[in-house]
OpenMM code with the backbone's topology and positions (N, CA, C; nanometers):
from openmm import Vec3, app, unit

residues = "MET ARG VAL GLN ASP ARG MET ASP LYS PHE PRO ARG ARG HIS ILE LEU VAL TYR ALA ALA THR ILE TRP TRP ASP ILE ILE CYS TRP MET ILE VAL ALA VAL LEU ARG VAL ILE ALA GLY LYS ARG LEU GLU TRP VAL ASN GLY LEU TRP VAL ILE ILE ASP ASP LYS SER TRP PHE LYS LYS THR PHE LEU GLU GLY TYR GLY GLY GLY THR LEU GLY HIS GLY GLY TRP ILE SER GLU TRP CYS SER GLY GLU SER GLY LEU ASP SER GLN VAL GLU PHE HIS GLU HIS VAL HIS VAL GLU GLN TYR GLU PHE ALA MET VAL ASP ILE ALA ILE VAL ASN ALA ILE THR LEU PHE ALA SER LEU ILE PHE GLY ALA SER TYR GLN VAL VAL LEU VAL ALA MET LEU ILE GLN MET PHE GLY GLY MET THR SER ILE LEU SER SER VAL ILE VAL THR LYS LEU ARG GLY GLU HIS ALA TYR ARG GLY SER SER HIS GLU GLU ALA ALA TYR ALA ARG GLU ALA ILE TRP ARG LYS GLU ARG ASN LEU".split()
positions = [
    Vec3(1.1989, 1.4550, -7.7390),
    Vec3(1.1299, 1.5742, -7.7824),
    Vec3(1.0991, 1.6613, -7.6599),
    Vec3(1.1241, 1.7899, -7.6722),
    Vec3(1.1013, 1.8820, -7.5620),
    Vec3(0.9503, 1.8996, -7.5372),
    Vec3(0.9180, 1.9294, -7.4129),
    Vec3(0.7789, 1.9522, -7.3727),
    Vec3(0.7161, 2.0627, -7.4594),
    Vec3(0.7889, 2.1718, -7.4774),
    Vec3(0.7331, 2.2836, -7.5550),
    Vec3(0.7065, 2.2443, -7.6972),
    Vec3(0.7938, 2.1620, -7.7581),
    Vec3(0.7747, 2.1209, -7.8961),
    Vec3(0.6445, 2.0435, -7.9111),
    Vec3(0.6118, 1.9601, -7.8132),
    Vec3(0.4873, 1.8837, -7.8164),
    Vec3(0.3669, 1.9768, -7.8059),
    Vec3(0.3800, 2.0844, -7.7284),
    Vec3(0.2681, 2.1765, -7.7084),
    Vec3(0.2500, 2.2704, -7.8266),
    Vec3(0.3592, 2.3005, -7.8971),
    Vec3(0.3521, 2.3957, -8.0103),
    Vec3(0.2856, 2.3354, -8.1344),
    Vec3(0.2897, 2.2023, -8.1466),
    Vec3(0.2356, 2.1380, -8.2660),
    Vec3(0.0820, 2.1472, -8.2661),
    Vec3(0.0291, 2.1581, -8.3880),
    Vec3(-0.1169, 2.1657, -8.4015),
    Vec3(-0.1588, 2.0720, -8.5160),
    Vec3(-0.1670, 1.9405, -8.4896),
    Vec3(-0.2094, 1.8515, -8.5972),
    Vec3(-0.3561, 1.8680, -8.6287),
    Vec3(-0.3933, 1.8248, -8.7498),
    Vec3(-0.5320, 1.8393, -8.7947),
    Vec3(-0.6297, 1.7691, -8.6994),
    Vec3(-0.5885, 1.6604, -8.6383),
    Vec3(-0.6784, 1.5877, -8.5499),
    Vec3(-0.7168, 1.6741, -8.4290),
    Vec3(-0.6435, 1.7826, -8.4066),
    Vec3(-0.6761, 1.8718, -8.2953),
    Vec3(-0.8101, 1.9427, -8.3185),
    Vec3(-0.8581, 1.9431, -8.4428),
    Vec3(-0.9884, 1.9988, -8.4731),
    Vec3(-1.0972, 1.9272, -8.3933),
    Vec3(-1.0808, 1.7997, -8.3704),
    Vec3(-1.1769, 1.7235, -8.2887),
    Vec3(-1.1824, 1.7783, -8.1444),
    Vec3(-1.0689, 1.8205, -8.0950),
    Vec3(-1.0662, 1.8783, -7.9589),
    Vec3(-1.1461, 2.0084, -7.9603),
    Vec3(-1.1253, 2.0891, -8.0612),
    Vec3(-1.1987, 2.2163, -8.0702),
    Vec3(-1.3494, 2.1920, -8.0859),
    Vec3(-1.3857, 2.0837, -8.1527),
    Vec3(-1.5288, 2.0513, -8.1670),
    Vec3(-1.5926, 2.0245, -8.0301),
    Vec3(-1.5163, 1.9625, -7.9415),
    Vec3(-1.5662, 1.9323, -7.8075),
    Vec3(-1.5682, 2.0532, -7.7173),
    Vec3(-1.4869, 2.1555, -7.7493),
    Vec3(-1.4724, 2.2685, -7.6600),
    Vec3(-1.5348, 2.3987, -7.7165),
    Vec3(-1.5894, 2.3956, -7.8341),
    Vec3(-1.6287, 2.5182, -7.9021),
    Vec3(-1.7305, 2.6035, -7.8250),
    Vec3(-1.8225, 2.5409, -7.7544),
    Vec3(-1.9230, 2.6174, -7.6828),
    Vec3(-1.8623, 2.7079, -7.5792),
    Vec3(-1.7754, 2.6558, -7.4984),
    Vec3(-1.7107, 2.7400, -7.3979),
    Vec3(-1.6078, 2.8318, -7.4612),
    Vec3(-1.5393, 2.7869, -7.5674),
    Vec3(-1.4388, 2.8692, -7.6330),
    Vec3(-1.4996, 2.9966, -7.6891),
    Vec3(-1.6213, 2.9920, -7.7417),
    Vec3(-1.6851, 3.1119, -7.7922),
    Vec3(-1.7001, 3.2147, -7.6808),
    Vec3(-1.7439, 3.1696, -7.5629),
    Vec3(-1.7554, 3.2601, -7.4469),
    Vec3(-1.6168, 3.3120, -7.4065),
    Vec3(-1.5191, 3.2199, -7.4027),
    Vec3(-1.3814, 3.2603, -7.3667),
    Vec3(-1.3304, 3.3657, -7.4627),
    Vec3(-1.3485, 3.3483, -7.5912),
    Vec3(-1.2945, 3.4430, -7.6891),
    Vec3(-1.3660, 3.5775, -7.6802),
    Vec3(-1.4939, 3.5771, -7.6440),
    Vec3(-1.5631, 3.7058, -7.6219),
    Vec3(-1.5045, 3.7774, -7.5018),
    Vec3(-1.4772, 3.7062, -7.3952),
    Vec3(-1.4148, 3.7647, -7.2762),
    Vec3(-1.2780, 3.8220, -7.3108),
    Vec3(-1.1991, 3.7451, -7.3876),
    Vec3(-1.0682, 3.7916, -7.4290),
    Vec3(-1.0799, 3.9179, -7.5134),
    Vec3(-1.1777, 3.9252, -7.6023),
    Vec3(-1.2005, 4.0443, -7.6844),
    Vec3(-1.2345, 4.1667, -7.5982),
    Vec3(-1.3169, 4.1447, -7.4974),
    Vec3(-1.3493, 4.2555, -7.4050),
    Vec3(-1.2253, 4.2978, -7.3278),
    Vec3(-1.1472, 4.2014, -7.2810),
    Vec3(-1.0217, 4.2349, -7.2117),
    Vec3(-0.9273, 4.3151, -7.3014),
    Vec3(-0.9257, 4.2805, -7.4305),
    Vec3(-0.8414, 4.3536, -7.5253),
    Vec3(-0.8846, 4.4994, -7.5355),
    Vec3(-1.0174, 4.5219, -7.5399),
    Vec3(-1.0682, 4.6594, -7.5493),
    Vec3(-1.0408, 4.7350, -7.4186),
    Vec3(-1.0605, 4.6693, -7.3047),
    Vec3(-1.0462, 4.7360, -7.1739),
    Vec3(-0.8989, 4.7628, -7.1403),
    Vec3(-0.8129, 4.6630, -7.1560),
    Vec3(-0.6785, 4.6758, -7.1024),
    Vec3(-0.5708, 4.6106, -7.1879),
    Vec3(-0.6046, 4.5606, -7.3040),
    Vec3(-0.5113, 4.4828, -7.3816),
    Vec3(-0.4113, 4.5624, -7.4608),
    Vec3(-0.2966, 4.5010, -7.4782),
    Vec3(-0.1922, 4.5613, -7.5622),
    Vec3(-0.1941, 4.4984, -7.7005),
    Vec3(-0.2145, 4.3647, -7.7073),
    Vec3(-0.2216, 4.2957, -7.8377),
    Vec3(-0.2909, 4.1617, -7.8171),
    Vec3(-0.3356, 4.1047, -7.9284),
    Vec3(-0.3942, 3.9706, -7.9311),
    Vec3(-0.2952, 3.8767, -7.9986),
    Vec3(-0.2927, 3.7506, -7.9523),
    Vec3(-0.2113, 3.6460, -8.0151),
    Vec3(-0.2935, 3.5214, -8.0250),
    Vec3(-0.2651, 3.4418, -8.1298),
    Vec3(-0.3267, 3.3096, -8.1396),
    Vec3(-0.2145, 3.2081, -8.1176),
    Vec3(-0.2190, 3.1394, -8.0027),
    Vec3(-0.1253, 3.0330, -7.9719),
    Vec3(-0.2088, 2.9228, -7.9079),
    Vec3(-0.2579, 2.8316, -7.9911),
    Vec3(-0.3495, 2.7253, -7.9466),
    Vec3(-0.4648, 2.7871, -7.8697),
    Vec3(-0.5123, 2.9011, -7.9163),
    Vec3(-0.6226, 2.9726, -7.8556),
    Vec3(-0.5979, 3.1231, -7.8673),
    Vec3(-0.6930, 3.2019, -7.8295),
    Vec3(-0.6840, 3.3470, -7.8396),
    Vec3(-0.6414, 3.4036, -7.7057),
    Vec3(-0.5294, 3.4757, -7.7061),
    Vec3(-0.4696, 3.5296, -7.5837),
    Vec3(-0.4579, 3.6822, -7.5992),
    Vec3(-0.4854, 3.7500, -7.4906),
    Vec3(-0.4648, 3.8945, -7.4887),
    Vec3(-0.3477, 3.9228, -7.3945),
    Vec3(-0.2591, 4.0099, -7.4405),
    Vec3(-0.1493, 4.0558, -7.3579),
    Vec3(-0.1981, 4.1827, -7.2913),
    Vec3(-0.2065, 4.1790, -7.1581),
    Vec3(-0.2620, 4.2888, -7.0785),
    Vec3(-0.1544, 4.3958, -7.0533),
    Vec3(-0.1879, 4.5200, -7.0808),
    Vec3(-0.0997, 4.6317, -7.0543),
    Vec3(-0.0825, 4.6486, -6.9045),
    Vec3(0.0435, 4.6414, -6.8594),
    Vec3(0.0714, 4.6516, -6.7148),
    Vec3(0.0348, 4.7881, -6.6566),
    Vec3(0.0244, 4.8906, -6.7423),
    Vec3(-0.0061, 5.0235, -6.6949),
    Vec3(-0.1561, 5.0521, -6.6922),
    Vec3(-0.2382, 4.9592, -6.7395),
    Vec3(-0.3824, 4.9834, -6.7449),
    Vec3(-0.4459, 4.9787, -6.6077),
    Vec3(-0.5544, 5.0545, -6.5919),
    Vec3(-0.6240, 5.0568, -6.4630),
    Vec3(-0.6783, 4.9183, -6.4296),
    Vec3(-0.7190, 4.8422, -6.5298),
    Vec3(-0.7759, 4.7084, -6.5078),
    Vec3(-0.6703, 4.6174, -6.4450),
    Vec3(-0.5499, 4.6197, -6.4984),
    Vec3(-0.4411, 4.5385, -6.4437),
    Vec3(-0.4067, 4.5804, -6.3021),
    Vec3(-0.3976, 4.7079, -6.2786),
    Vec3(-0.3628, 4.7587, -6.1455),
    Vec3(-0.4721, 4.7343, -6.0458),
    Vec3(-0.5967, 4.7263, -6.0905),
    Vec3(-0.7117, 4.7122, -6.0010),
    Vec3(-0.7463, 4.5660, -5.9744),
    Vec3(-0.7622, 4.4893, -6.0795),
    Vec3(-0.8141, 4.3523, -6.0658),
    Vec3(-0.7103, 4.2404, -6.0776),
    Vec3(-0.6050, 4.2647, -6.1532),
    Vec3(-0.5104, 4.1572, -6.1843),
    Vec3(-0.3726, 4.1800, -6.1226),
    Vec3(-0.3626, 4.2703, -6.0294),
    Vec3(-0.2362, 4.2998, -5.9652),
    Vec3(-0.1733, 4.1732, -5.9093),
    Vec3(-0.0481, 4.1461, -5.9461),
    Vec3(0.0244, 4.0336, -5.8928),
    Vec3(0.0063, 3.9046, -5.9712),
    Vec3(-0.0848, 3.9025, -6.0695),
    Vec3(-0.1063, 3.7811, -6.1478),
    Vec3(-0.0366, 3.7899, -6.2794),
    Vec3(0.0241, 3.6799, -6.3189),
    Vec3(0.0962, 3.6771, -6.4467),
    Vec3(0.0108, 3.6359, -6.5637),
    Vec3(-0.0935, 3.5585, -6.5370),
    Vec3(-0.1789, 3.5149, -6.6470),
    Vec3(-0.2966, 3.4359, -6.5948),
    Vec3(-0.3859, 3.4053, -6.6843),
    Vec3(-0.5030, 3.3276, -6.6516),
    Vec3(-0.5585, 3.2582, -6.7755),
    Vec3(-0.6061, 3.1367, -6.7561),
    Vec3(-0.6603, 3.0568, -6.8669),
    Vec3(-0.8110, 3.0518, -6.8543),
    Vec3(-0.8788, 3.0705, -6.9646),
    Vec3(-1.0243, 3.0689, -6.9674),
    Vec3(-1.0800, 2.9531, -7.0494),
    Vec3(-0.9966, 2.8834, -7.1204),
    Vec3(-1.0335, 2.7769, -7.2128),
    Vec3(-0.9223, 2.7692, -7.3155),
    Vec3(-0.9557, 2.7770, -7.4442),
    Vec3(-0.8525, 2.7928, -7.5449),
    Vec3(-0.8212, 2.9435, -7.5569),
    Vec3(-0.7611, 2.9935, -7.4542),
    Vec3(-0.7218, 3.1335, -7.4512),
    Vec3(-0.7248, 3.1863, -7.3109),
    Vec3(-0.6975, 3.3142, -7.3026),
    Vec3(-0.6958, 3.3791, -7.1716),
    Vec3(-0.6149, 3.5061, -7.1804),
    Vec3(-0.5459, 3.5379, -7.0704),
    Vec3(-0.4707, 3.6632, -7.0674),
    Vec3(-0.3312, 3.6396, -7.0041),
    Vec3(-0.2353, 3.7176, -7.0515),
    Vec3(-0.1000, 3.7152, -6.9988),
    Vec3(-0.0607, 3.8588, -6.9691),
    Vec3(-0.0036, 3.8845, -6.8550),
    Vec3(0.0450, 4.0175, -6.8228),
    Vec3(0.1630, 4.0524, -6.9131),
    Vec3(0.1715, 4.1776, -6.9496),
    Vec3(0.2751, 4.2235, -7.0389),
    Vec3(0.4146, 4.1861, -6.9890),
    Vec3(0.4412, 4.2012, -6.8594),
    Vec3(0.5731, 4.1708, -6.8025),
    Vec3(0.6085, 4.0220, -6.8072),
    Vec3(0.5088, 3.9366, -6.8307),
    Vec3(0.5316, 3.7942, -6.8369),
    Vec3(0.5329, 3.7361, -6.9788),
    Vec3(0.5023, 3.8206, -7.0766),
    Vec3(0.4888, 3.7696, -7.2117),
    Vec3(0.6221, 3.7754, -7.2862),
    Vec3(0.6374, 3.6798, -7.3757),
    Vec3(0.7553, 3.6821, -7.4642),
    Vec3(0.7187, 3.7500, -7.5936),
    Vec3(0.7969, 3.7196, -7.6975),
    Vec3(0.7706, 3.7800, -7.8279),
    Vec3(0.6429, 3.7245, -7.8873),
    Vec3(0.6348, 3.5928, -7.9008),
    Vec3(0.5137, 3.5233, -7.9473),
    Vec3(0.5282, 3.3770, -7.9171),
    Vec3(0.4195, 3.3090, -7.9007),
    Vec3(0.4257, 3.1668, -7.8696),
    Vec3(0.4457, 3.1405, -7.7224),
    Vec3(0.5142, 3.0323, -7.6926),
    Vec3(0.5372, 2.9908, -7.5544),
    Vec3(0.6772, 3.0322, -7.5125),
    Vec3(0.7060, 3.1577, -7.5155),
    Vec3(0.8396, 3.2082, -7.4863),
    Vec3(0.8707, 3.2181, -7.3376),
    Vec3(0.7685, 3.2461, -7.2592),
    Vec3(0.7923, 3.2711, -7.1166),
    Vec3(0.7380, 3.1587, -7.0303),
    Vec3(0.7855, 3.1570, -6.9083),
    Vec3(0.7438, 3.0572, -6.8110),
    Vec3(0.5939, 3.0651, -6.7830),
    Vec3(0.5408, 3.1860, -6.7729),
    Vec3(0.3975, 3.2041, -6.7454),
    Vec3(0.3159, 3.1557, -6.8651),
    Vec3(0.3575, 3.1854, -6.9870),
    Vec3(0.2852, 3.1382, -7.1036),
    Vec3(0.2815, 2.9880, -7.1090),
    Vec3(0.3941, 2.9257, -7.0804),
    Vec3(0.4012, 2.7781, -7.0788),
    Vec3(0.3045, 2.7249, -6.9707),
    Vec3(0.3094, 2.7822, -6.8518),
    Vec3(0.2260, 2.7404, -6.7386),
    Vec3(0.0772, 2.7469, -6.7791),
    Vec3(0.0370, 2.8576, -6.8384),
    Vec3(-0.1031, 2.8723, -6.8773),
    Vec3(-0.1429, 2.7745, -6.9875),
    Vec3(-0.0489, 2.7394, -7.0736),
    Vec3(-0.0810, 2.6397, -7.1777),
    Vec3(-0.0948, 2.5004, -7.1228),
    Vec3(-0.0287, 2.4736, -7.0095),
    Vec3(-0.0542, 2.3456, -6.9385),
    Vec3(-0.1991, 2.3406, -6.8983),
    Vec3(-0.2519, 2.4543, -6.8482),
    Vec3(-0.3930, 2.4594, -6.8099),
    Vec3(-0.4847, 2.4414, -6.9310),
    Vec3(-0.4426, 2.4881, -7.0491),
    Vec3(-0.5211, 2.4645, -7.1701),
    Vec3(-0.5309, 2.3150, -7.1982),
    Vec3(-0.4205, 2.2448, -7.1810),
    Vec3(-0.4239, 2.0969, -7.2019),
    Vec3(-0.5172, 2.0305, -7.1005),
    Vec3(-0.5159, 2.0767, -6.9758),
    Vec3(-0.6049, 2.0212, -6.8758),
    Vec3(-0.7506, 2.0474, -6.9130),
    Vec3(-0.7765, 2.1647, -6.9626),
    Vec3(-0.9114, 2.2034, -7.0076),
    Vec3(-0.9555, 2.1106, -7.1238),
    Vec3(-0.8662, 2.0902, -7.2190),
    Vec3(-0.8964, 2.0051, -7.3322),
    Vec3(-0.9351, 1.8630, -7.2853),
    Vec3(-0.8551, 1.8081, -7.1937),
    Vec3(-0.8822, 1.6740, -7.1424),
    Vec3(-1.0212, 1.6692, -7.0762),
    Vec3(-1.0500, 1.7682, -6.9904),
    Vec3(-1.1783, 1.7669, -6.9190),
    Vec3(-1.2945, 1.7753, -7.0181),
    Vec3(-1.2823, 1.8618, -7.1167),
    Vec3(-1.3939, 1.8813, -7.2119),
    Vec3(-1.4130, 1.7608, -7.3045),
    Vec3(-1.3057, 1.6973, -7.3481),
    Vec3(-1.3183, 1.5782, -7.4316),
    Vec3(-1.3754, 1.4636, -7.3481),
    Vec3(-1.3321, 1.4535, -7.2235),
    Vec3(-1.3860, 1.3506, -7.1347),
    Vec3(-1.5364, 1.3692, -7.1178),
    Vec3(-1.5798, 1.4911, -7.0978),
    Vec3(-1.7233, 1.5188, -7.0824),
    Vec3(-1.7982, 1.4943, -7.2148),
    Vec3(-1.7347, 1.5241, -7.3267),
    Vec3(-1.7972, 1.4983, -7.4573),
    Vec3(-1.8209, 1.3483, -7.4759),
    Vec3(-1.7275, 1.2644, -7.4319),
    Vec3(-1.7471, 1.1207, -7.4425),
    Vec3(-1.8624, 1.0743, -7.3553),
    Vec3(-1.8653, 1.1239, -7.2306),
    Vec3(-1.9757, 1.0878, -7.1398),
    Vec3(-2.1078, 1.1346, -7.1977),
    Vec3(-2.1118, 1.2548, -7.2516),
    Vec3(-2.2341, 1.3056, -7.3114),
    Vec3(-2.2777, 1.2237, -7.4316),
    Vec3(-2.1840, 1.1821, -7.5155),
    Vec3(-2.2177, 1.1028, -7.6323),
    Vec3(-2.2806, 0.9689, -7.5893),
    Vec3(-2.2237, 0.9085, -7.4866),
    Vec3(-2.2800, 0.7826, -7.4372),
    Vec3(-2.4178, 0.8046, -7.3791),
    Vec3(-2.4338, 0.9126, -7.3006),
    Vec3(-2.5629, 0.9450, -7.2409),
    Vec3(-2.6689, 0.9709, -7.3477),
    Vec3(-2.6345, 1.0505, -7.4482),
    Vec3(-2.7295, 1.0799, -7.5548),
    Vec3(-2.7638, 0.9558, -7.6363),
    Vec3(-2.6654, 0.8713, -7.6626),
    Vec3(-2.6927, 0.7479, -7.7337),
    Vec3(-2.7881, 0.6603, -7.6563),
    Vec3(-2.7639, 0.6473, -7.5249),
    Vec3(-2.8517, 0.5661, -7.4397),
    Vec3(-2.9916, 0.6262, -7.4342),
    Vec3(-3.0017, 0.7578, -7.4274),
    Vec3(-3.1315, 0.8201, -7.4197),
    Vec3(-3.2095, 0.8053, -7.5496),
    Vec3(-3.1411, 0.7997, -7.6630),
    Vec3(-3.2063, 0.7756, -7.7912),
    Vec3(-3.2636, 0.6336, -7.7986),
    Vec3(-3.1903, 0.5383, -7.7441),
    Vec3(-3.2317, 0.4006, -7.7450),
    Vec3(-3.3522, 0.3783, -7.6541),
    Vec3(-3.3478, 0.4442, -7.5373),
    Vec3(-3.4505, 0.4218, -7.4344),
    Vec3(-3.5595, 0.5323, -7.4371),
    Vec3(-3.5561, 0.6165, -7.5351),
    Vec3(-3.6577, 0.7212, -7.5423),
    Vec3(-3.6019, 0.8564, -7.4992),
    Vec3(-3.5610, 0.9364, -7.5953),
    Vec3(-3.4993, 1.0658, -7.5663),
    Vec3(-3.6035, 1.1702, -7.5381),
    Vec3(-3.5655, 1.2621, -7.4559),
    Vec3(-3.6492, 1.3799, -7.4357),
    Vec3(-3.5602, 1.5031, -7.4552),
    Vec3(-3.6198, 1.6127, -7.4842),
    Vec3(-3.5409, 1.7341, -7.5112),
    Vec3(-3.4676, 1.7780, -7.3829),
    Vec3(-3.5203, 1.7418, -7.2654),
    Vec3(-3.4526, 1.7792, -7.1422),
    Vec3(-3.3144, 1.7130, -7.1326),
    Vec3(-3.3060, 1.5872, -7.1728),
    Vec3(-3.1787, 1.5163, -7.1702),
    Vec3(-3.0770, 1.5855, -7.2614),
    Vec3(-3.1217, 1.6221, -7.3783),
    Vec3(-3.0353, 1.6915, -7.4761),
    Vec3(-2.9925, 1.8265, -7.4197),
    Vec3(-3.0834, 1.9008, -7.3607),
    Vec3(-3.0524, 2.0313, -7.3023),
    Vec3(-2.9510, 2.0190, -7.1893),
    Vec3(-2.9693, 1.9231, -7.0998),
    Vec3(-2.8766, 1.9023, -6.9895),
    Vec3(-2.7400, 1.8630, -7.0444),
    Vec3(-2.7367, 1.7777, -7.1456),
    Vec3(-2.6098, 1.7368, -7.2044),
    Vec3(-2.5364, 1.8555, -7.2650),
    Vec3(-2.6087, 1.9438, -7.3302),
    Vec3(-2.5469, 2.0628, -7.3887),
    Vec3(-2.4922, 2.1546, -7.2799),
    Vec3(-2.5644, 2.1721, -7.1723),
    Vec3(-2.5175, 2.2576, -7.0628),
    Vec3(-2.3945, 2.1967, -6.9956),
    Vec3(-2.3981, 2.0671, -6.9763),
    Vec3(-2.2811, 2.0004, -6.9176),
    Vec3(-2.1600, 2.0153, -7.0073),
    Vec3(-2.1795, 2.0006, -7.1392),
    Vec3(-2.0703, 2.0171, -7.2321),
    Vec3(-2.0146, 2.1603, -7.2285),
    Vec3(-2.1035, 2.2566, -7.2159),
    Vec3(-2.0615, 2.3961, -7.2180),
    Vec3(-1.9806, 2.4320, -7.0948),
    Vec3(-2.0230, 2.3851, -6.9776),
    Vec3(-1.9571, 2.4244, -6.8538),
    Vec3(-1.8750, 2.3134, -6.7902),
    Vec3(-1.8425, 2.2112, -6.8670),
    Vec3(-1.7712, 2.0960, -6.8133),
    Vec3(-1.6333, 2.1254, -6.7590),
    Vec3(-1.5611, 2.2145, -6.8254),
    Vec3(-1.4279, 2.2505, -6.7746),
    Vec3(-1.4317, 2.3123, -6.6386),
    Vec3(-1.5387, 2.3902, -6.6135),
    Vec3(-1.5541, 2.4504, -6.4805),
    Vec3(-1.5754, 2.3453, -6.3740),
    Vec3(-1.6499, 2.2405, -6.4032),
    Vec3(-1.6717, 2.1364, -6.3043),
    Vec3(-1.5429, 2.0652, -6.2694),
    Vec3(-1.4529, 2.0532, -6.3664),
    Vec3(-1.3212, 1.9903, -6.3401),
    Vec3(-1.2435, 2.0721, -6.2421),
    Vec3(-1.2420, 2.2057, -6.2596),
    Vec3(-1.1694, 2.2942, -6.1681),
    Vec3(-1.2361, 2.2918, -6.0322),
    Vec3(-1.3677, 2.3004, -6.0299),
    Vec3(-1.4410, 2.3008, -5.9048),
    Vec3(-1.4165, 2.1743, -5.8221),
    Vec3(-1.4198, 2.0589, -5.8890),
    Vec3(-1.3959, 1.9319, -5.8171),
    Vec3(-1.2534, 1.9269, -5.7646),
    Vec3(-1.1571, 1.9808, -5.8405),
    Vec3(-1.0180, 1.9816, -5.7940),
    Vec3(-1.0040, 2.0695, -5.6701),
    Vec3(-1.0700, 2.1852, -5.6675),
    Vec3(-1.0650, 2.2721, -5.5509),
    Vec3(-1.1317, 2.2076, -5.4294),
    Vec3(-1.2436, 2.1402, -5.4503),
    Vec3(-1.3148, 2.0737, -5.3402),
    Vec3(-1.2265, 1.9656, -5.2793),
    Vec3(-1.1664, 1.8837, -5.3620),
    Vec3(-1.0791, 1.7753, -5.3102),
    Vec3(-0.9602, 1.8353, -5.2381),
    Vec3(-0.9037, 1.9443, -5.2915),
    Vec3(-0.7913, 2.0085, -5.2280),
    Vec3(-0.8285, 2.0608, -5.0906),
    Vec3(-0.9443, 2.1254, -5.0796),
    Vec3(-0.9876, 2.1752, -4.9490),
    Vec3(-1.0149, 2.0622, -4.8509),
    Vec3(-1.0702, 1.9503, -4.8989),
    Vec3(-1.0938, 1.8341, -4.8121),
    Vec3(-0.9635, 1.7738, -4.7607),
    Vec3(-0.8549, 1.7900, -4.8403),
    Vec3(-0.7227, 1.7455, -4.7967),
    Vec3(-0.6588, 1.8421, -4.6999),
    Vec3(-0.7198, 1.9627, -4.6865),
    Vec3(-0.6656, 2.0646, -4.5957),
    Vec3(-0.5582, 2.1509, -4.6587),
    Vec3(-0.5496, 2.1506, -4.7893),
    Vec3(-0.4476, 2.2331, -4.8595),
    Vec3(-0.5074, 2.3638, -4.9094),
    Vec3(-0.4204, 2.4516, -4.9539),
    Vec3(-0.4625, 2.5791, -5.0119),
    Vec3(-0.5432, 2.5481, -5.1384),
    Vec3(-0.6614, 2.6112, -5.1509),
    Vec3(-0.7543, 2.5814, -5.2612),
    Vec3(-0.6912, 2.6026, -5.3971),
    Vec3(-0.6059, 2.7018, -5.4134),
    Vec3(-0.5478, 2.7312, -5.5447),
    Vec3(-0.4153, 2.6562, -5.5639),
    Vec3(-0.3192, 2.6831, -5.4760),
    Vec3(-0.1830, 2.6234, -5.4926),
    Vec3(-0.1847, 2.4717, -5.4744),
    Vec3(-0.2735, 2.4188, -5.3937),
    Vec3(-0.2770, 2.2770, -5.3668),
    Vec3(-0.3574, 2.1952, -5.4681),
    Vec3(-0.4281, 2.2638, -5.5600),
    Vec3(-0.5126, 2.1880, -5.6544),
    Vec3(-0.4268, 2.1053, -5.7477),
    Vec3(-0.4852, 1.9975, -5.7956),
    Vec3(-0.4099, 1.9105, -5.8856),
    Vec3(-0.3752, 1.9815, -6.0152),
    Vec3(-0.4591, 2.0760, -6.0557),
    Vec3(-0.4307, 2.1523, -6.1781),
    Vec3(-0.3041, 2.2365, -6.1634),
    Vec3(-0.2915, 2.3056, -6.0509),
    Vec3(-0.1750, 2.3895, -6.0279),
    Vec3(-0.0491, 2.3074, -6.0030),
    Vec3(-0.0626, 2.2000, -5.9239),
    Vec3(0.0532, 2.1152, -5.8961),
    Vec3(0.1093, 2.0563, -6.0258),
    Vec3(0.0184, 2.0121, -6.1147),
    Vec3(0.0641, 1.9552, -6.2413),
    Vec3(0.1301, 2.0637, -6.3283),
    Vec3(0.0710, 2.1823, -6.3332),
    Vec3(0.1269, 2.2898, -6.4126),
    Vec3(0.2668, 2.3297, -6.3601),
    Vec3(0.2845, 2.3386, -6.2314),
    Vec3(0.4139, 2.3727, -6.1755),
    Vec3(0.5165, 2.2623, -6.1980),
    Vec3(0.4740, 2.1372, -6.1970),
    Vec3(0.5649, 2.0271, -6.2235),
    Vec3(0.6118, 2.0288, -6.3693),
    Vec3(0.5190, 2.0532, -6.4608),
    Vec3(0.5544, 2.0645, -6.6037),
    Vec3(0.6445, 2.1852, -6.6300),
    Vec3(0.6159, 2.2926, -6.5550),
    Vec3(0.6954, 2.4145, -6.5672),
    Vec3(0.8397, 2.3882, -6.5213),
    Vec3(0.8588, 2.3079, -6.4181),
    Vec3(0.9932, 2.2738, -6.3700),
    Vec3(1.0716, 2.1985, -6.4756),
    Vec3(1.0037, 2.1080, -6.5486),
    Vec3(1.0690, 2.0352, -6.6578),
    Vec3(1.1075, 2.1325, -6.7686),
    Vec3(1.0197, 2.2247, -6.8001),
    Vec3(1.0429, 2.3250, -6.9030),
    Vec3(1.1663, 2.4093, -6.8661),
    Vec3(1.1748, 2.4526, -6.7391),
    Vec3(1.2883, 2.5330, -6.6967),
    Vec3(1.4191, 2.4528, -6.7064),
    Vec3(1.4106, 2.3247, -6.6709),
    Vec3(1.5312, 2.2394, -6.6751),
    Vec3(1.5802, 2.2220, -6.8211),
    Vec3(1.4826, 2.2028, -6.9119),
    Vec3(1.5177, 2.1866, -7.0522),
    Vec3(1.5825, 2.3119, -7.1088),
    Vec3(1.5472, 2.4270, -7.0553),
    Vec3(1.6009, 2.5566, -7.1036),
    Vec3(1.7197, 2.6034, -7.0173),
    Vec3(1.7607, 2.5229, -6.9204),
    Vec3(1.8689, 2.5569, -6.8297),
    Vec3(1.8447, 2.6907, -6.7574),
    Vec3(1.7240, 2.7080, -6.7072),
    Vec3(1.6916, 2.8318, -6.6351),
    Vec3(1.6995, 2.8086, -6.4852),
] * unit.nanometer
topology = app.Topology()
chain = topology.addChain("A")
for resn in residues:
    res = topology.addResidue(resn, chain)
    for name in ("N", "CA", "C"):
        topology.addAtom(name, app.Element.getBySymbol(name[0]), res)
């Protein structure tokens, strides 16, 4: 089975992933909606809400010059010149969806840790502070994954962005995708 085929599928059990990520996804989708108003050409739903950014917009020319896309959670933005018709048609779209999978893993991992922490706090005497901290950790957990990857990358002496495990994994999966498509 091709890598893209595995990423395109959306089984019902995926709802559990969205349950673990919904707090950050709401913020992500609001940012995507604002980007659509400011500089967007169209919105797409491909395992999240994505805005295709108009390459002629002042926002693209000012803030996103040279970038093909960005992932915010279950969604993000793709530059018009990098987008396909719909779905995972282009290399940049595939690359950004690898980051979506990384985000899902980080958030589900944090949800499991939070569930264990909350269960233990209920047994030993819960306080609202524990619940509040668990909710905040769940909301911003994906960010901690990226931050820790950048810190480890800098400690290794590599470029903070290109050397991060998130980017290296996305580029490796992208190479497989290109090979499967004979590009």
